[in-house]
C-alpha positions as CSV (number, residue, x, y, z in Angstrom):
1,M,202.4,-96.1,88.8
2,K,202.5,-97.5,85.2
3,R,205.5,-99.7,84.3
4,F,206.4,-101.8,81.3
5,S,209.4,-103.8,80.2
6,L,211.1,-103.3,76.9
7,I,212.5,-106.7,75.9
8,M,215.5,-106.5,73.5
9,A,216.2,-109.3,71.1
10,L,219.3,-111.2,72.0
11,T,221.7,-111.5,69.0
12,M,223.0,-115.0,68.8
13,I,224.9,-117.1,66.3
14,S,223.9,-120.7,66.2
15,G,222.0,-120.2,69.4
16,M,225.2,-119.8,71.4
17,Y,227.5,-117.0,70.5
18,I,227.0,-113.6,72.2
19,L,228.9,-110.4,71.1
20,A,229.4,-108.7,74.4
21,Q,232.6,-106.7,73.8
22,K,232.6,-105.7,70.1
23,E,235.4,-103.1,70.5
24,Q,237.7,-106.2,70.8
25,N,236.3,-108.1,67.9
26,N,239.4,-107.8,65.7
27,W,242.9,-108.9,66.7
28,L,246.0,-108.2,64.5
29,F,249.3,-109.4,65.9
30,G,252.4,-111.4,65.3
31,F,253.7,-111.8,61.8
32,N,250.7,-111.2,59.5
33,A,248.3,-112.9,62.0
34,G,244.7,-111.7,62.4
35,L,241.5,-113.0,64.1
36,T,238.0,-111.7,63.9
37,W,234.9,-112.5,65.9
38,Q,232.7,-110.9,63.2
39,P,230.5,-113.5,61.4
40,P,230.9,-115.8,59.7
41,L,232.6,-117.8,62.5
42,R,234.1,-121.2,62.1
43,T,234.3,-124.7,63.6
44,V,237.7,-126.1,64.4
45,N,239.1,-129.4,65.5
46,A,240.8,-128.9,68.9
47,I,243.6,-131.0,70.4
48,G,243.0,-131.5,74.1
49,M,246.0,-131.0,76.3
50,Y,247.0,-132.1,79.9
51,G,244.0,-134.4,80.4
52,T,241.5,-132.4,78.3
53,P,240.0,-134.7,75.5
54,N,239.9,-133.6,71.9
55,A,236.9,-131.6,70.9
56,T,235.1,-129.8,68.1
57,L,234.8,-126.1,69.0
58,T,232.2,-124.0,67.2
59,N,231.7,-120.2,66.9
60,M,235.5,-119.7,66.8
61,P,237.0,-116.5,65.3
62,S,237.9,-116.5,61.6
63,I,241.2,-115.5,60.0
64,I,241.7,-111.9,58.9
65,P,243.6,-112.3,55.5
66,N,246.4,-110.1,54.4
67,S,247.3,-108.7,57.8
68,P,250.2,-106.3,57.2
69,I,251.4,-106.2,60.8
70,R,254.8,-107.7,61.7
71,T,255.5,-107.5,65.4
72,Y,257.1,-109.8,67.9
73,E,255.3,-108.3,70.9
74,G,253.6,-104.9,71.0
75,C,250.2,-104.6,69.2
76,F,246.8,-103.1,69.9
77,S,243.6,-102.6,68.0
78,L,240.1,-101.2,68.2
79,S,236.7,-101.9,66.6
80,D,233.5,-99.9,66.6
81,A,230.3,-100.6,68.5
82,N,229.2,-102.9,65.7
83,G,232.5,-104.9,65.9
84,D,233.9,-103.5,62.6
85,L,237.6,-102.8,62.6
86,L,238.6,-99.2,63.0
87,M,242.4,-99.3,63.4
88,F,245.3,-101.3,64.7
89,S,249.0,-100.6,65.5
90,D,252.4,-102.0,66.4
91,G,253.2,-98.8,68.2
92,I,254.9,-97.2,65.2
93,T,252.3,-97.4,62.4
94,I,248.6,-97.1,62.7
95,W,246.7,-99.0,60.0
96,N,243.0,-98.2,59.1
97,K,240.2,-100.7,58.4
98,Q,241.4,-101.1,54.8
99,L,244.8,-102.3,56.2
100,Q,246.5,-99.2,54.9
101,P,248.8,-97.0,57.0
102,M,247.2,-93.7,58.2
103,P,249.3,-90.9,56.5
104,H,250.3,-89.2,59.8
105,A,251.3,-92.5,61.5
106,N,253.4,-94.0,58.7
107,P,257.2,-94.3,59.0
108,K,257.5,-94.2,55.2
109,N,256.3,-90.6,55.5
110,G,258.6,-89.9,58.4
111,T,255.6,-89.9,60.8
112,R,256.2,-92.8,63.1
113,L,254.8,-93.0,66.6
114,T,256.9,-93.6,69.7
115,G,256.1,-97.3,70.3
116,D,258.1,-100.4,69.2
117,P,257.1,-103.9,68.0
118,S,259.6,-105.3,70.6
119,S,257.8,-103.5,73.5
120,A,255.7,-105.9,75.5
121,Q,252.8,-103.4,75.4
122,S,253.7,-100.8,72.8
123,G,250.5,-98.9,73.2
124,I,246.8,-98.8,73.8
125,I,243.8,-96.9,72.4
126,L,241.1,-95.2,74.4
127,P,238.1,-93.2,73.3
128,H,238.3,-89.4,73.7
129,P,235.9,-88.5,76.6
130,Q,234.5,-85.5,74.8
131,D,234.4,-86.3,71.1
132,P,233.0,-89.7,69.9
133,N,234.8,-89.3,66.6
134,K,238.2,-89.1,68.2
135,Y,240.5,-91.6,69.9
136,I,243.7,-91.2,72.0
137,V,246.5,-93.5,71.0
138,V,249.1,-93.9,73.8
139,T,252.5,-95.4,72.8
140,V,255.8,-96.3,74.4
141,G,259.1,-97.8,73.2
142,N,261.0,-100.8,74.3
143,N,263.7,-101.2,77.0
144,N,264.7,-97.7,78.3
145,A,263.2,-95.6,75.5
146,N,261.6,-93.3,78.0
147,N,259.3,-91.8,75.3
148,L,255.7,-92.3,76.6
149,A,253.5,-90.1,74.4
150,Y,250.0,-89.8,73.0
151,S,248.5,-89.0,69.6
152,V,244.9,-88.1,68.7
153,V,243.1,-89.9,65.8
154,D,240.1,-88.3,64.2
155,M,237.9,-90.9,62.4
156,K,236.3,-88.1,60.2
157,L,239.6,-87.5,58.4
158,Q,240.6,-89.3,55.2
159,N,237.0,-89.8,54.2
160,G,236.1,-91.7,57.3
161,L,239.2,-93.9,57.4
162,G,240.8,-91.8,60.1
163,D,244.2,-90.2,60.6
164,V,246.3,-88.6,63.3
165,V,245.3,-84.9,63.8
166,A,247.9,-82.5,62.6
167,G,249.9,-81.1,65.6
168,Q,248.6,-83.8,67.9
169,R,251.2,-86.6,67.4
170,N,253.7,-87.9,69.9
171,I,252.8,-85.4,72.7
172,K,255.0,-86.5,75.6
173,L,253.7,-87.4,79.0
174,I,256.0,-85.9,81.7
175,G,256.9,-86.2,85.3
176,A,257.3,-89.9,85.5
177,Y,259.4,-91.6,88.2
178,G,261.8,-94.1,86.8
179,T,262.6,-94.9,83.1
180,L,259.5,-95.6,81.0
181,G,259.5,-98.5,78.5
182,E,257.7,-101.7,77.5
183,T,254.7,-101.5,79.8
184,V,251.6,-99.3,79.6
185,T,247.8,-99.6,79.9
186,A,244.8,-97.5,80.7
187,V,241.6,-98.0,82.8
188,R,238.4,-96.1,83.0
189,H,237.7,-93.6,85.8
190,S,234.8,-94.6,88.1
191,N,232.7,-91.9,86.4
192,K,232.8,-94.1,83.3
193,R,233.8,-91.0,81.2
194,D,237.4,-90.2,82.0
195,F,240.5,-92.5,82.0
196,W,243.7,-93.2,83.8
197,I,246.9,-94.0,81.9
198,V,249.3,-96.2,83.9
199,A,252.9,-96.9,82.9
200,L,255.8,-98.7,84.6
201,G,259.0,-96.7,85.4
202,R,262.1,-98.9,86.0
203,G,265.6,-98.5,87.4
204,T,267.3,-98.5,90.7
205,S,263.8,-98.0,92.1
206,T,260.6,-99.1,90.4
207,Y,257.4,-97.1,90.1
208,L,253.9,-97.2,88.7
209,N,253.0,-93.8,87.2
210,V,249.4,-92.4,86.6
211,W,248.2,-89.7,84.2
212,Q,244.6,-88.5,83.9
213,V,242.4,-88.1,80.8
214,T,239.3,-85.9,81.0
215,N,236.9,-84.0,78.7
216,N,239.8,-81.5,78.3
217,G,242.1,-84.2,76.9
218,V,245.2,-85.8,78.3
219,N,246.8,-84.0,81.3
220,T,250.5,-84.6,80.4
221,S,251.7,-83.8,83.9
222,L,252.0,-86.8,86.3
223,H,248.9,-87.3,88.5
224,S,250.2,-89.9,91.0
225,H,252.8,-92.6,91.5
226,L,253.6,-95.6,93.7
227,L,257.0,-96.8,94.7
228,I,257.4,-100.6,94.2
229,P,259.8,-102.6,96.3
230,G,262.9,-103.8,94.4
231,K,264.8,-102.6,91.4
232,T,264.5,-103.5,87.8
233,R,266.7,-103.2,84.7
234,P,265.4,-100.5,82.3
235,D,267.6,-101.8,79.5
236,W,265.9,-105.3,79.6
237,A,262.7,-106.5,78.2
238,N,259.7,-106.5,80.5
239,G,256.3,-108.0,81.0
240,C,252.6,-106.9,80.8
241,I,250.2,-105.1,83.1
242,K,246.4,-105.7,83.3
243,F,243.6,-104.2,85.3
244,S,240.7,-106.2,86.7
245,P,237.3,-105.9,84.9
246,D,236.1,-103.5,87.7
247,G,239.1,-101.3,87.3
248,K,240.0,-101.5,91.0
249,S,242.9,-104.0,91.0
250,Y,245.9,-104.6,88.9
251,A,248.6,-107.2,88.2
252,F,251.9,-107.0,86.3
253,V,255.0,-109.1,86.0
254,N,258.7,-108.2,85.9
255,F,260.2,-110.2,83.1
256,D,263.8,-109.7,84.1
257,E,263.5,-109.9,87.9
258,G,260.9,-112.7,87.9
259,R,258.2,-111.2,90.1
260,L,254.4,-111.1,90.1
261,N,253.0,-107.8,91.4
262,V,249.4,-107.3,92.5
263,G,247.6,-104.4,94.1
264,T,244.6,-102.2,94.4
265,F,243.7,-98.9,92.7
266,D,241.3,-96.1,93.5
267,N,239.7,-95.4,90.1
268,I,238.0,-92.3,91.6
269,T,241.1,-90.5,92.8
270,G,243.7,-92.2,90.5
271,K,245.8,-93.3,93.5
272,L,247.5,-96.7,93.6
273,L,246.7,-97.9,97.0
274,S,248.8,-101.1,97.6
275,I,251.4,-103.4,96.1
276,K,252.3,-107.0,97.0
277,Q,254.8,-109.3,95.3
278,R,255.4,-112.9,94.7
279,S,258.5,-114.4,93.2
280,L,258.2,-116.2,89.8
281,P,262.0,-116.8,89.2
282,P,263.2,-117.2,85.7
283,S,264.0,-120.9,85.1
284,S,264.0,-123.6,82.5
285,Y,260.3,-122.7,82.2
286,G,261.0,-119.2,80.9
287,Y,260.4,-115.8,82.2
288,P,257.1,-114.2,83.6
289,Y,255.6,-112.3,80.7
290,G,251.8,-112.4,80.3
291,V,248.9,-111.8,82.8
292,E,245.2,-111.8,82.4
293,F,242.1,-111.7,84.6
294,S,239.1,-113.9,84.1
295,K,235.9,-111.9,83.2
296,S,234.6,-112.1,86.8
297,G,238.0,-110.9,88.1
298,K,238.1,-113.9,90.4
299,Y,241.1,-115.6,88.8
300,L,244.5,-114.3,87.6
301,Y,246.4,-116.2,84.9
302,V,250.2,-115.8,84.6
303,V,252.4,-117.1,81.8
304,N,256.1,-117.7,81.7
305,S,257.5,-117.5,78.2
306,P,260.8,-118.3,76.5
307,Q,263.3,-115.5,76.8
308,R,264.2,-115.4,73.1
309,I,263.5,-117.2,69.8
310,G,265.4,-120.4,69.6
311,D,265.9,-120.9,73.4
312,N,265.7,-124.4,74.6
313,Q,263.2,-123.4,77.3
314,G,259.8,-124.6,78.3
315,S,256.9,-122.4,79.5
316,V,254.4,-122.5,82.4
317,L,250.8,-121.4,82.9
318,Q,249.5,-120.7,86.4
319,A,246.1,-119.7,87.6
320,F,245.7,-118.0,91.0
321,D,242.7,-117.1,93.1
322,F,243.1,-113.3,93.0
323,S,241.3,-112.6,96.2
324,K,243.8,-114.9,98.0
325,L,246.7,-113.0,96.5
326,L,245.3,-109.6,97.6
327,G,244.4,-111.0,101.1
328,A,247.6,-112.8,101.9
329,S,250.2,-111.3,104.1
330,N,252.8,-113.4,102.3
331,L,252.1,-114.1,98.7
332,E,254.8,-116.8,98.6
333,T,252.3,-119.0,100.6
334,V,249.6,-118.7,97.9
335,L,249.7,-121.7,95.7
336,P,248.2,-121.6,92.2
337,V,244.8,-123.2,91.7
338,K,246.3,-124.7,88.5
339,R,249.8,-125.0,87.2
340,I,250.8,-126.4,83.8
341,N,254.5,-127.0,83.2
342,N,255.2,-127.2,79.5
343,A,258.8,-128.6,79.4
344,R,258.9,-129.5,75.7
345,S,262.2,-128.6,74.1
346,Y,262.1,-125.9,71.5
347,T,261.0,-126.9,68.0
348,R,259.5,-125.1,65.1
349,N,256.2,-126.8,66.0
350,G,256.6,-125.5,69.5
351,G,254.1,-126.0,72.3
352,H,255.4,-122.9,74.1
353,F,253.1,-120.5,75.9
354,G,253.4,-116.9,74.7
355,S,251.1,-114.0,75.8
356,I,247.6,-114.5,77.2
357,A,244.4,-112.5,76.6
358,M,240.7,-112.7,77.1
359,G,238.7,-113.0,73.9
360,P,235.3,-111.3,73.4
361,D,233.7,-114.8,73.4
362,G,234.8,-115.4,77.1
363,Y,237.6,-117.8,76.1
364,M,241.2,-117.1,77.0
365,Y,243.7,-117.3,74.2
366,I,247.5,-118.0,74.5
367,N,250.0,-117.7,71.7
368,N,251.7,-121.0,70.7
369,F,255.1,-119.4,70.4
370,E,256.5,-119.1,66.9
371,T,253.8,-121.1,65.2
372,S,250.5,-120.6,63.4
373,S,248.8,-122.4,66.2
374,T,247.0,-121.0,69.3
375,F,246.0,-122.4,72.7
376,V,242.6,-121.7,74.0
377,I,241.0,-122.1,77.5
378,T,237.3,-122.6,77.2
379,N,236.5,-122.4,81.0
380,P,238.7,-119.8,82.5
381,E,236.3,-119.4,85.5
382,D,237.0,-123.0,86.6
383,P,240.8,-123.3,86.6
384,A,240.8,-126.4,88.9
385,N,239.1,-128.3,86.0
386,L,240.9,-126.4,83.2
387,K,240.0,-127.3,79.6
388,I,242.9,-126.2,77.4
389,Y,243.2,-127.0,73.7
390,N,245.8,-126.5,71.0
391,L,244.3,-125.2,67.7
392,P,246.7,-126.3,64.9
393,N,247.2,-123.8,62.0
394,F,244.6,-121.6,63.6
395,L,246.2,-118.5,62.1
396,G,246.6,-119.8,58.6
397,S,249.7,-118.2,57.0
398,G,250.1,-115.9,60.1
399,K,252.5,-116.6,62.9
400,C,252.5,-115.6,66.6
401,Y,255.3,-114.8,69.0
402,W,255.1,-113.2,72.4
403,G,252.4,-110.5,72.0
404,L,248.7,-110.3,71.8
405,P,246.6,-107.0,71.4
406,S,246.2,-104.8,74.4
407,F,242.8,-103.2,75.3
408,T,241.6,-100.7,77.8
409,A,239.8,-102.2,80.8
410,S,236.2,-101.2,81.7
411,W,234.9,-99.2,78.8
412,F,231.2,-99.7,79.2
413,R,229.0,-96.8,80.2
414,V,225.3,-95.8,80.0
415,E,224.0,-92.6,78.4
416,I,220.7,-91.2,77.4
417,A,220.2,-89.4,74.0
418,C,217.1,-87.2,73.5
419,P,216.2,-83.5,72.7
420,R,216.5,-81.1,75.6
421,N,213.3,-79.2,74.5
422,I,210.2,-81.4,74.2
423,C,206.6,-80.7,73.3
424,I,203.8,-81.7,75.6
425,D,201.6,-84.7,74.6
426,K,204.0,-85.6,71.8
427,E,205.5,-89.1,72.0
428,Q,209.3,-88.8,71.9
429,N,212.1,-91.4,71.5
430,Y,214.6,-91.7,74.3
431,D,217.6,-93.7,73.3
432,I,219.2,-95.4,76.3
433,R,222.7,-96.4,75.0
434,V,225.0,-99.0,76.6
435,F,228.5,-98.6,75.3
436,N,230.4,-101.7,76.1
437,G,234.0,-102.9,76.0
438,E,236.6,-104.8,77.9
439,G,235.4,-105.7,81.4
440,F,231.8,-105.6,80.3
441,Q,229.5,-107.6,82.5
442,Q,226.0,-108.0,81.2
443,L,223.6,-105.7,83.0
444,Y,220.4,-107.0,84.4
445,K,218.2,-103.9,83.9
446,I,218.0,-100.2,83.6
447,T,215.2,-98.1,85.0
448,V,214.3,-94.8,83.3
449,D,212.6,-92.3,85.7
450,F,211.1,-89.4,83.7
451,G,210.8,-87.2,86.8
452,D,207.0,-86.9,86.7
453,G,206.2,-90.3,88.4
454,E,206.6,-92.4,85.2
455,I,209.2,-95.1,85.4
456,K,210.0,-97.5,82.6
457,T,212.2,-100.5,82.7
458,I,214.6,-102.0,80.2
459,T,215.4,-105.6,80.9
460,S,218.3,-107.8,80.1
461,P,220.0,-107.9,77.7
462,V,220.6,-104.2,77.6
463,V,223.6,-103.9,75.2
464,G,223.6,-101.3,72.5
465,S,220.7,-98.9,71.7
466,N,217.4,-99.2,73.6
467,I,214.5,-97.0,72.4
468,V,212.0,-96.0,75.0
469,K,208.9,-93.9,73.9
470,Y,207.2,-91.5,76.2
471,A,204.9,-88.4,76.1
472,Y,204.9,-85.8,78.9
473,K,201.4,-84.7,80.1
474,S,202.4,-81.5,81.8
475,T,204.8,-78.6,81.0
476,G,207.8,-77.9,83.2
477,T,211.5,-78.9,83.6
478,Y,212.1,-82.5,84.4
479,T,215.2,-84.5,85.3
480,I,215.4,-87.9,83.6
481,S,217.4,-90.4,85.7
482,L,218.8,-93.7,84.8
483,K,219.5,-96.4,87.4
484,V,221.6,-99.4,86.4
485,Y,221.4,-102.8,88.0
486,D,223.9,-105.7,87.8
487,A,223.3,-109.4,87.3
488,S,222.5,-109.7,91.0
489,D,219.8,-107.0,90.7
490,K,222.0,-104.7,92.8
491,I,222.2,-101.0,91.8
492,V,225.6,-99.9,90.3
493,P,225.6,-96.2,91.5
494,E,228.7,-95.1,89.5
495,M,226.8,-96.1,86.3
496,N,223.8,-93.9,87.0
497,S,223.2,-90.8,84.8
498,Y,220.9,-87.8,84.6
499,I,219.7,-85.3,82.0
500,S,217.3,-82.3,82.3
501,V,214.6,-81.6,79.7
502,K,212.2,-78.8,79.3
503,V,208.6,-79.6,78.3
504,T,206.6,-76.7,76.6
505,S,203.2,-76.4,74.9
506,C,204.9,-75.8,71.5
507,T,201.9,-73.8,70.3
508,L,202.2,-70.3,68.8
509,P,200.5,-67.6,70.9
510,I,197.7,-65.7,69.1
511,N,197.7,-61.9,69.4
512,P,194.1,-60.9,70.1
513,N,194.7,-57.5,68.3
514,I,195.3,-59.3,65.0
515,H,192.1,-59.9,63.1
516,M,191.8,-62.3,60.3
517,S,189.5,-61.6,57.4
518,N,188.2,-63.7,54.5
519,N,188.7,-61.5,51.4
520,N,187.7,-62.9,48.1
């Protein structure tokens, strides 16, 4: 059996920087703040904190100038497969890549969305499962707005700049338990095509609510829900929810009640399977607000932030072994691997931890509350030996507060693009495409079985477009199957895909009753 390896060139900047999650390459947040991981990148002088020595950090994101966004909290953005900005939002307005409002998501035109800049997670963007030119924008307001809705953006509109589709704006999701506000996210179905939208309902009882997104679009009727122990105040601010990179676990914090909640999720059925809680009481170190998983999903980082601007509060950063949280019968007994108490009194030059988010470079970023500075953790997979830095004036003229952009977990999928009708003995291109996003773990290899005994192998790295050439030797109908392997060389069955092709002779039959003559 003939085999060969197609070795793809690894795109690197200065021999170090790898773009592995380009849909996240542009962040627009805070007051006129923006960061981009698109080249050219920059070198910054970093101030080491809590035992970390000063350092010079290379390949750091550059500033996006003239960012129009002004939001204390809620914000979300999306870039294309090449890392170029597509759109961003505060939950009310959607701006395009030229930093201009889309006409049908512009409050000045009376076309605002249902989100709010003071919502912890005012919205999130997910790709439409059926149409690669369309995106689903989910939005929710602050406190007890109870207005969770979605809008559809078609990037073919406005000469390729995108706009909300007429008649598909602010379509309400129904059936939720509790009052919706502040907290929403989305995670990919195990089939790597569909999605689940997850939002927190608060009140005398607290719930997590789930809706399904399929090729047919958003099912606005509630799919499932989970009762969470304890009550919450729907008229208060709230914290964030994040899913693990594999989409099978989640964590969120209640800002007002001071609780960390963790549990498991069946991303096949859309059922929330469990919930456990640990107290993180509000104190002089602020209120629990931000959560983020390390790329491996092994560690969970939790941030307490100041309650409001001007408060004389500190902040705290804690890193937990997530498997211990899930496995413990009593989460109160699980101590953090690392805890950093930031007890500095409030000043305009701060030192307060705001929201926390994983960057596409594998570093974890934390807002330096109400400043143009940012904290960065360069080794989030080793919290016991945490390296944390302050980056002064990292945002230029921009300023950050609580919020950082939200992204959908676990986007990446594998597909094959080729004609369905193929000629025998003609070499054909088969494009094996790896679509990557948040939660992307670099794959080890993909095998392409052409169904006639021929197998070809694409080896790491396998990001983006991978062209395999092959010519069938016999006519017939064949099933081309892709098998995907992770970094441990273990097959990832839910990533496998199949396509059928028909191979014909492609020659015109000659009618023996037709005679050709050579007439001069």
